[in-house]
Structures are given as C-alpha cells and as structure tokens.
C-alpha positions, 0 to 999 in steps of 0.5 A: 500500500502506497500513501501520500503525506496526508495518509491517503492511499494513492496506489498498490506496490504489489499484489498479494495472492497468498490469502493470508493475514498473518502480520500487521502489514498483511492485515493493513492491506486487507480489502484495500484493493478491489479487482474486477475480472472478465474474460472469454474463450472461443474453441474450434475442434476438427478431428484431432485439431483443437484451436482456441482464442482466449482473452482476460481483462482486469480493472483495479480500484487503485493503480498498481505502482511497482517500485522503481527498481530496474527489474520492475521496469515492465511490471503490471502497472496502472488501473487496467491490464489484459492478456490475450492468446491463441492456443492449439493442439493436435494428434497425428499417429504417434505425435501430439503437438501443442502450443500457445502465443500470447500478447499483453497490455505492453503489446509484448509477446510470449510463446511455447511450442511442444511435441510428445512423440511415442516412437515405441510402446516402451518410450516417450519423448518430450520436446518443448521450447519457450520464449517470454519477451522482455516486456511481457507480463501476466497475472495469475499465469501458470506457465512452463518456466524455470521461475515461478513468475511469468517474466522474460525467459528463453529455454529448451526442454528435452525429456524421455520416459522409458519402460524397459519392463512392467516393473521398471520406469526410467524418467530423465530430462534436461532443461537449458534456459536463459534470463535476458533481463534483471530479476529477483537476486539477479542483477545481470543476464544469466543462464542455467541448466537443470538435469534429472534422472529418476528410476522407479521399481515396483517388484509387486503391487504392495511395494514401490521404490524410487531413486532420483538424482537432480543437478541444477547450475545457475547464477545469482547475486552473491549475498556475502559481504553485500555491504562492501559491494556497490553492485553484488556480483553474480555467484555461480552455484551447483545444487545437487539433490539425491532422493530415495523413497519407499512406499509399502502397502501393508493391507488395504487399510494401512500404507507406509511411505518414507523418504530421505533426501540429501542436498549439496550446494557448492560454488562452481569454478566459474564463480567471480568470487573466491571459493573461500568466500562461499562455503559449500552447504549440505542439507538433509530431510527425512519423513515417514507417512503412515495412512490408516483407513477406518481407524476411529469410528470409520474415519481415515487417519494419517500421521507424518514425522519429519526431520530436517537439518540444513545449514541455512535458507540457501540449502533449504529442501522442499517437501509436499506438506498435508493440509485439509483435504483435498489440499496440500502445500509445498513448503521449504524447510531449513535450519534444524528441527522436527515436524509432526502432522496429524490428519483425520477425515470422516465422511458423514451422512448426506455427503458431509465431510468432516476433516481435521489437520494439525501440525506441530514443530520442535526446534531445539527444546521448544515445542509449538503448534504451527497450524490447526484447521477444522473443515466441514464440507457439503457435497451438493451433487 
C-alpha cells in the first residue's frame, strides 16, 4: 500500500495472492484493493485439431505502482491490464503437438511450442521450447518456466520416459534456459541448466521404490559481504539433490511411505568470487507417512514425522506438506528441527465431510503448534 503525506492511499506496490493475514502489514492491506475480472474463450475442434482464442481483462480500484527498481521496469502497472492468446493442439499417429502465443497490455509477446512423440510402446519423448519477451507480463499465469513468475525467459526442454519392463520406469530430462533481463537476486543476464534422472521399481503391487538424482547450475547475486559491494556480483552455484523413497502397502487399510533426501550446494569454478568466500552447504530431510483407513469410528487417519537439518535458507529442501483435504502445500524447510502432522477425515451422512489437520514443530527444546484447521464440507451433487 502506497500513501501520500496526508495518509491517503494513492496506489498498490504489489499484489498479494497468498490469502493470508498473518502480520500487521498483511492485515493493513486487507480489502484495500478491489479487482474486477472478465474474460472469454472461443474453441474450434476438427478431428484431432483443437484451436482456441482466449482473452482476460482486469480493472483495479487503485493503480498498481511497482517500485522503481530496474527489474520492475515492465511490471503490471496502472488501473487496467489484459492478456490475450491463441492456443492449439493436435494428434497425428504417434505425435501430439501443442502450443500457445500470447500478447499483453505492453503489446509484448510470449510463446511455447511442444511435441510428445511415442516412437515405441516402451518410450516417450518430450520436446518443448519457450520464449517470454522482455516486456511481457501476466497475472495469475501458470506457465512452463524455470521461475515461478511469468517474466522474460528463453529455454529448451528435452525429456524421455522409458519402460524397459512392467516393473521398471526410467524418467530423465534436461532443461537449458536463459534470463535476458534483471530479476529477483539477479542483477545481470544469466543462464542455467537443470538435469534429472529418476528410476522407479515396483517388484509387486504392495511395494514401490524410487531413486532420483537432480543437478541444477545457475547464477545469482552473491549475498556475502553485500555491504562492501556497490553492485553484488553474480555467484555461480551447483545444487545437487539425491532422493530415495519407499512406499509399502501393508493391507488395504494401512500404507507406509518414507523418504530421505540429501542436498549439496557448492560454488562452481566459474564463480567471480573466491571459493573461500562461499562455503559449500549440505542439507538433509527425512519423513515417514503412515495412512490408516477406518481407524476411529470409520474415519481415515494419517500421521507424518519429519526431520530436517540444513545449514541455512540457501540449502533449504522442499517437501509436499498435508493440509485439509483435498489440499496440500509445498513448503521449504531449513535450519534444524522436527515436524509432526496429524490428519483425520470422516465422511458423514448426506455427503458431509468432516476433516481435521494439525501440525506441530520442535526446534531445539521448544515445542509449538504451527497450524490447526477444522473443515466441514457439503457435497451438493
């Protein structure tokens, strides 16, 4: 919220989409901005070809006024915004193609093109290329990009899935991308790579084993001794993650899933800073999930215990966390501690679902309740 010297709100610096009001600042921004949204979609289908035109427009009760940092030069601003696009998809024998081209209120363009090829019954090949121009921006968009927000990026993705036997599945991908403009923690154009190999083995219906190796190399602003640098230099790092997971079905009512993950972060030789200035970091996370159906009064219960140990936020490890059904979240864990989750679900008469979820945490000698929720939902059809 931006106010003038008289205390009158003159604009909004950024849009918060979390829905939370946890802090005084978040509470002060509650109900300050009203947004009106309208849009439409027109689709044409012929055999396996589908073609669509899409548009969406926004009107805000207050102007959006991002701060004057260079990376925000082309961000959404003013009282109005719109996006329009055309997308297509088709299937021809063992090839499926798709793509979309879009424009925004800046008259900037973005596009994505992809192919899914099945050369044999035991293999699938995926190819995708994308480009978001320097000035393109979109609200609430969910695009195939390395970053979570829709900002300028160019990239090429290649993936493959192999099924050498009914018991084994091998998946791998390589993603090469370029950031041509400034962004959060990046004060110059930079590039990066992301590689993954995953093996899943299912010896029988009750057991599944999964092994994953992932390595990502990218550049970010160096945060060491930033007060000594007028402009922080880029720092190249390599992030390597290894995961092992076991799922076991004891019976139709009881299921166990356990995961262990290691993470290593180290500076690359191409770093502009001495290696001694950016020490390597390690991270570790382990959790065990136990799900039991019809445990209490016909209700379903699930329990999780999780332990994590990382040096800092830089070596954080992400994990899917349970919320009230059917929701879930992806949380970052760093530092050292333990977390516990308990979830209870009970289907009542007349399509009514009663759900309860609570989360406890322990760090050092302190023990606290992080979250607690109760849900009562009614299914009308």
